[in-house]
N, C-alpha and C positions, 0 to 999 in steps of 0.2 A: 503494500500499500503506499503511494506517494502521500506526502501532506503539504500543504500551504502552511499559513500561520494557525489557522484555527479548523480546517478541515482535512480529512483523509479523502483520498481518492484511489479506487481500485476496481478492478473488472473481475466478473465471474460469468465466463464465456462470453455471450452477447449481452450481459447485463451489466450497466456502469454503476459504481456504488458510491455515493457521498457521505460520508460521514461526519458529523457536526461534533468539533471535539473540544467543547467548553463545560466538561462535567463540574458539578453534579446537574445543573440546571440549564445550561446551555443558554444563557441570556444572549440576545443578538443586540448588532448594531449594524452601522450602514456597511461596516468592513465584512462582517460575517454574510450578509446578504450578497454583497458583491462576490466575494469568493465562491458562494454556491452557484451564483448566475454564471459565473466563468467556468466552472465545471459543467454545468448542464450545457452551455454553448458548446464546449469542447466536445461534448459526446455527440451534440446534434452534428457537428462536423465528422465524427469518426463514423464510417460505413460498418465497423465491425460492431458497434454499439446500436442495439435496437431497442432497448428500454432502461431505465434507471430507475434506482432505489435511492429515496433520503432517507437516513436513519441518523441514530446520535448515541453518544457515549452517555453513562450516566443515568441517575433515577429520572429525570425528565426528559421528553423530548425536546421540548423549548418551552420556558417558562416566562417567554416574551422580552420587554425590554427592562433592563436593569435600571428602575428609577432611582434606587436608593444610591446608586453610583454614577449616575449621569447628572451634569449640569443642567439647570431649567433655562438658562440662558441660551438663545439661539435654537431653541426646541423646534421652531416652525421651520426652519431652514435644514436641521438636521432630519426632520420628517419629510421634507420634500426630497432630500437626496436618497433617503432610505425607500422611499416609495418609488422612486425612479429605479433603483434598483431590483425592488419588487417586481415590478412591471416585466423586467426583463425575465424573470422566472415564468410567468404567466404567458410569455411569447415563446417559450421552449417547444420545439418541433415533435419531439418523441414522447410516448407515453412513461408516465413516472408512478411509482408507488411509495407512499410514505410508510415507514415503520414506525409505528407510534406506542413506544414501550412504556410510557408514563404520562405525565402531565402535559398538555399542550395548552398553554394558558395565555389569553391576552394575544398580543402579537403573534405568539409561538402558534395559537389556533389558526390565525390567517396564514401561517407557513405552513402548517398541516394540511390545512385544505387546498394548498396551490397544488399537489399532485392529482392525477388522475383517480388513484385508488388508495385506501388506507387499510393496513393490517394492524389490528390492535389486540388488547388482552383486558381481562377484568380489571385490570390495575390501570388502564389509560383512563386519564381524566381530560376533559374537553370543556373549556369555559371560556365565554367573552367577557371578562370581568370589568371592562372598561369603566360602566357606570359606578362600579363600586369604588373605583379610583377616582371618580369625580371628572370623567372627561368623555370624549365620544370615540367609538369604535373606529378601527383603522384597518389597514394590510389587506382592503378588499372586501373585509368580511361582510359588509351591508351588500355585496353583490354575491358572493360565493356561498356563505352560510345559507341563504333563502333557497338557492337552487338546489342544494342538497337535501333540506330537511323542510322547506315550507317555509311561507311567510310566518305563519302563527308561531310555529316553534322557534324560528329565529327571534321573532320579538320577545318571545318568554326568555331566552337566553341572553338577550341583549339587555333587557329592562331588570330582570332580578341578578345577573352576574352568575347564576347558580352553575355548579359543576355538573357533567354528564359522564358517568362512568362508562367504561368500553362497551359494556353489554346493551345498553340503553343508546348508545352511540351507534352501534351496529342496527339496532331495532329502528331507529330513526332514519337510517340511511348516511349519516355522517361518516361512518366506516363500513367498510365492506367484509373483512374476516375477521373472526375472533379466534384467537388460539391461546395456549397457555404464554405467560410472559417470556418463558426463556426460548420461545419459538418464533417470536413476533418477527424478527430479522430473515430468518431462516424462510419464514413464510412468504415474505414480502417478496425477497429474492425468486421464491418459486413461482409466485404470480408473474413477476417481470419475465421469468425465463418462458413462462407460458405463453405471455404475449409475444415474446422475442422469436416464437416458433413460427407466427404467421408471416407472410410475406412484408418486407418493410416498409416498401413503396406504398402498398395496400393499405398498412396500418396508418402510415403518417396521413395518407389522403383521407382515409375515413375518419381519423380524427380531427383533421382539419375542418371537415364538414360537420362533425358533431359540436365542434368547439366554435363554430363560426361567430365571430364578433365577440367571444368569451375575452381574449385579452383586452381588446378596446373597452368592453364594459367594466373589465375590473380596474383598468385605468381610470376610466372617468368616475368611478367610485372613489378611488382614492384621492381625486381632486376635490370633491364634495367631502370626504371625510378631514383631509387636512385643514381646509377651510375652518370645519366645526373644531377640529381638536386643537386649532391655533389658539381661539378665543377660551375654550373651556379650561385649557392648560394654565390661564391667565388668573384663574379664579381662587378665591380663598377655599373652595371646596375641593379644587384639585391637590391643593397643598394638605388639606386635611385628609383626603383620600388615601394619599401615598402614606402619611402618616399612620393613620387607623388601620390600613392593610398590613403595614409592618408590624404593627403592635397586636394584630389578629382581635380587633374590637370593631363594633359598628362605628360608622363616621358619625361625627357629631356636625351635621350640615347645616350651612347658613344661609343657603340659596344665592350666594354672590361669589 
């Protein structure tokens, strides 16, 4: 396995594998998303790779952005750059499978919903906890989540910030395969290999038809999300949301 700063890159037959290497919780920033996008684009150019898997080391698949350790100044500019990198992921050309072995929270849920399919386990946790933190959802989730589970269930997740376990995620259509936690990555590679058995040009052509307008829709959603995140991040409630979430207590909201 070769590696850049924060990811490992390897292959298994016709399957490309990208492993996030920021354990235990794999918090992301612009750099990490950029590295993943670079790896996906390299796989797109490699005729020997027909599908790829996104997986992660550690306890969590991705627990989102690390607000406890990132400066709040320049948040809008940082978000703009991050979403530009995220859009590159949505424009990938080959099918991908996410191996969700643990929590996918906030922006980490956005990253988990970017692949075409997801393999998870009972220990998987899926949450769009943005409103619990006092700001607007992001990472194209207002576009991707309703497409998978329907508008009503997406509203439920957004408004409450509740966590959905792996079994419920599969029942809702947020994930596709449920296996024991120890088998998540292996099952994800197996699914990607099954996809890779089909003719690659036919698969990419079919995928392009099935996802027609998908990347454009995701990009348009991020523009709206970033506008709303910009002002909600400047509120007192956002500061309280970050503090209360870190302290594992209900927020003392002021509505300002």
